[in-house]
N, C-alpha and C positions, 0 to 999 in steps of 0.2 A: 504495498501500498504506500508507495511512492507517488513522487510526483506524474514522473513520467507513466507510471505503471496504470494509473487510474485515467491517464486520458487515453489509452487503449483501450478502456470500457465504459467510457463515458457514453449515451443512448439522447439523442434528439427525442423530443416529446413521441414522435410517433415509431420510436423504439429503432432506429437508423441510429446508425455509430455515426459519433460526432464528427470523425475526421476519417478520412481512407489510411489505412495501414496498412504499412509490409514489414513483417518480422522476419529478422535475416540474424540465425545462432546456430553454433557451431556443436550443437547436440542435437539429436534426433529424437523422435518423439516416445520410442521407446526407451531410449539411455534415460532421457525427461524423468519416467517412470521410477527406475532404479533411484538410489542413491548415492551415487556419484555421477551423474551427469557428464562432469569433466573428463572422464574418462574414451566417451565417446569417440570414433575414428569413422564415424558414417557420412559427415557432412566435410571432408575434404574438399570437397570441389567448389563449396562455398568460400573460401578463406581467398578473399581480395587479392588479386596480382601484383599487388604492392609489397607482400607477405610470402611466407613460403612454408611449406610443412616443418621444415629444420629449424626454423626461427619460431613457430609456435612451441615445437620441442622444449626448446630453449625457452620460452616465456613460462613454462610450466615447471619447469626447475626452479626459479627463480620464484616465484611465488609461492613454490615449499605448500605447505599444510596447509594455506590460506587459501584456501579452494574456493568461498565464496566470494572472493574478490578475483580470482583468475575466472569464476563462469560470468560477473557481470562487468568486469573492464573488459576481456579478452574475447570471449562466447558469445556475449550479445545476449544475458541468459538477465531475467528476475531475478532477483533471488531475495531469502528472507532476511530481516533482518536477526542480527545474530541475539537480540535482547530479546525476542519475540517469545511470551510464554505457552503459544499454540502453534504447532506448526501446521502449516497452510497448507499440507496434503491429508490434514486431519478436518482439519473445518470445511475442504471442499469434500471428503464424505459423508460428512454431517449435511451438509446442503444438496447433495447429489442422488443419497440415498432416498428412497421412497418414503411416504411419511407409516409412521408406524401404526398399527391397528391394533388396539386394547380388546385383549379375548375375556375380559370379566372387566365387574365393578370395582376400583379401589377403593381400599378401606380406607388409606388416606389421601390427600391433597396438600402439600406444600407450599406454600404463597408465601414467598420470600420480596421485602420492599426494602428498595433504597431510596431515603427522602432526600429531595434537593434544598428542604430548610430553604426556600425563596432566591438560591443563589443561580446562576448561568448552566449548570448542570438540570437532569430532566429528572423528575420522580420515576422512579423504572418498578413494575411489577412482574416473576414472571413465578409462575407454578409447575410444580413437576410431580409427579407419580411414579412410581415404582413396580414394575413389573417383570418379575423373573430376576434375566442380570439385567435388565433396561431401567437408563431413567430417562424419563420420555416426558418431553416440554409439553406442556395443554397450553397452556395461555403465558402472553406477553403484553407488556403495554409499558409505555415510558411516553412521558408529555412534562412539558416546561409549568409545573404547577406552581402558581403563588398565591399562597391564604389557605385559611383554614377550610375554606369551602371550596374550590378547586380540588384539593389533594381528597376532601371527602367523596365528592362527585368521582373523582379519579376510582378511587380506592373499592368504593358500593357496586359500582360497575363492575368491575374487574370480578370481584365474587358474587353479584349474582348472574354474571353471565355463565359461569362456572357451573352453578348452582342446579339453572338452567338445565344445562347437559344433563340426559338422558346417564351417560356412565358415573357422574357425579351427583347425583340427587342426595344417595347417603352415605356419602362420604364425610370424612371427618378431616375438616377443614385445621391445619394447622399453619398458623399465620409465623412468620417468623422475619420480625421489623427490625432493621437496625437501630440502636438506641444513642448514637454517637451526638445526635442532633436535642441533648435535652429531655424535652418531654414530647417529644415529636412522638414517640414510638407508643408511648402512655395515650395520647390524644389520639390516634387510628385504632389502636386497642378497641376503645370507647365507641369511637363510631361503627365496629363491623360488632358490638357485643351484643344488640338487638339478633341478629343472624342465630338460626341452629346449628346445632354440630360445629364450635368454632372455638378453637383452643389458640391460646396466645401462647409463644415461649418466653417462660423466663429465664434469668440465670439467678446462680447465688445471692440470698436476700430479696428475693422475689421481684426483683427489679425487670419490670417488661422491656422484651425486647434481647436482643445480643447486640454484644461492643465489637466491633471491629479495629484490632491492633495491628502495629506491624507483624508480629510475631502470628499474628492467625493470617493475617493476609497467605504469610508464605502457607500457612497449610491449608487453607480454601484453596488455592492456587495448584496444589501438588495434588490434592483430592480429585480437581477438576482434570487437570492435566493425564493421571490414571484413567478415569473414565473415559476420556477422550478419544487416547490413545490407544482403548480397548473398541473404540468405536462400539462403547456403550451408552451411549445420548443418542435421542430421537427427537427428532417433532414430530407431536401427534398428527395422521393423518386430517383431524377437525380443528386444527389450531383456532384459539379463541383471542379473539383482539377485540377488546371491548371500550376503546376511549370515546369516549362521548361527545369530545372535541376533532377525530379524528376524520380525515377528510375519505375520496374513496376508497381511495390506493393505502390505507392506512397498514392493513397489513403487508402488503409490500415494501411499506416505508421501514417498518418495525424491524422486519425480516433481513433488510437491508444494512440499517444501523448497527442489529446485533451483529451481523459480519465484519460489519468494518471493525467494530469494537470489539471482536474475537481476533483481528486482525492484527491490530496496534495495540495489545494489550501486551506492557514490556516488564522486564524484569531487570530495572535499574542500578546500576552499581555505583553508588557516590562514595569516593574511593576520601580519605581523611585529610585534611589541610595540615595535620602534628603528626609525626612521626609516627607518636606513639598510641594513636587511636584505630581503632580498628574500622575496615569501611560498612558504609551502611550498604542494605537493601529495601528499596521501595519495589512496590510492584502497584503499578498504574498505566491508564491511558490516556491521559488528559493533558499529554506533553502537545505542544503543537496547537492547544483549542480543541483536542479530541475530546471523546467520552467515553467513560465507563462501566456508567450506571447499570446496564444490561448483563456487563459482564460480572460485575458485582455481585450481583441479586442472582446470578448461575452457580459462579462459587459457592455465595454461604449458603445457597439452600441445597448443595450438594451435599457440601460439609454438615451443617445441621440437618440433614433427613438421614445422616448415617449415625450420627451423634445419639437423634432420638429414638431410631431402629434399632439400635443397640445398647438402650434404656439407659443414654449416659446423661441424661438431662433430670430436670428437676420435676415434669411431667407428672402430672397423675396417672399413671397406667393404666390403674385398674378400674379407671372411669369410662375409656375406649370400648375395654371388653365388655360392656355392661348393654 
């Protein structure tokens, strides 16, 4: 997701490409599917006349282990940022696979919320269910909510749309709001209190919601990468998008935003200014004006549904078996 690769994919309103593009690369399609496209020898006829195969071999030797630089600078390939948390090939698998069909009514639907506190980012909602070894995304919403009324409107629309769906009529909704913004999580828990079979996750001391720290972000990311690499994350075939303020293409917009956020979410190492300090690691997708609200919801939801399922939270589990 850099400046040039984005231009390759830009579309006009009618769906046609914005630019006429011609891509010349020194790796064939089959080698690109593998882990080492830099070893491809099937496109040597594409080497420009002012270069030679012998010189190209010398360039390979100069780059050594920096294969990403070789691919980008000398082979005409769009490569991943080494700081990216999620590999593009697994994101493509997620988006290219068919929508998942649930075979039974799930006992629990996990709804995670990343509030925006009125800032420039969006308030995001993402809902998951577990079936066998799959984590299925059944609902997604995001909007720049500012104020109590807009937050309540989006949250209730998401919950009500899930409840109207035949598969989730009798499921327990486990609400997981992030509580880094003071009383925001408390307010949202109060908003959905009138709905039946809804439980809001709490932490030690009865604090509503879950707190996201730097250490937890790393745990969230590790757990999500594990599921993504195993191709265990799927989109529901009837994905629910309920934003009441969205346009006619709201589902498409949310899907595109989510993919972009997955691609640009990074593990950033900040080296210390002083010699005796340890480097700090940040997980974020907000560099250069980006957003990561939906990705944070996905990571939090996957981590906390695992904790909930393994009964490592303070939830009253006997209540759900009644």
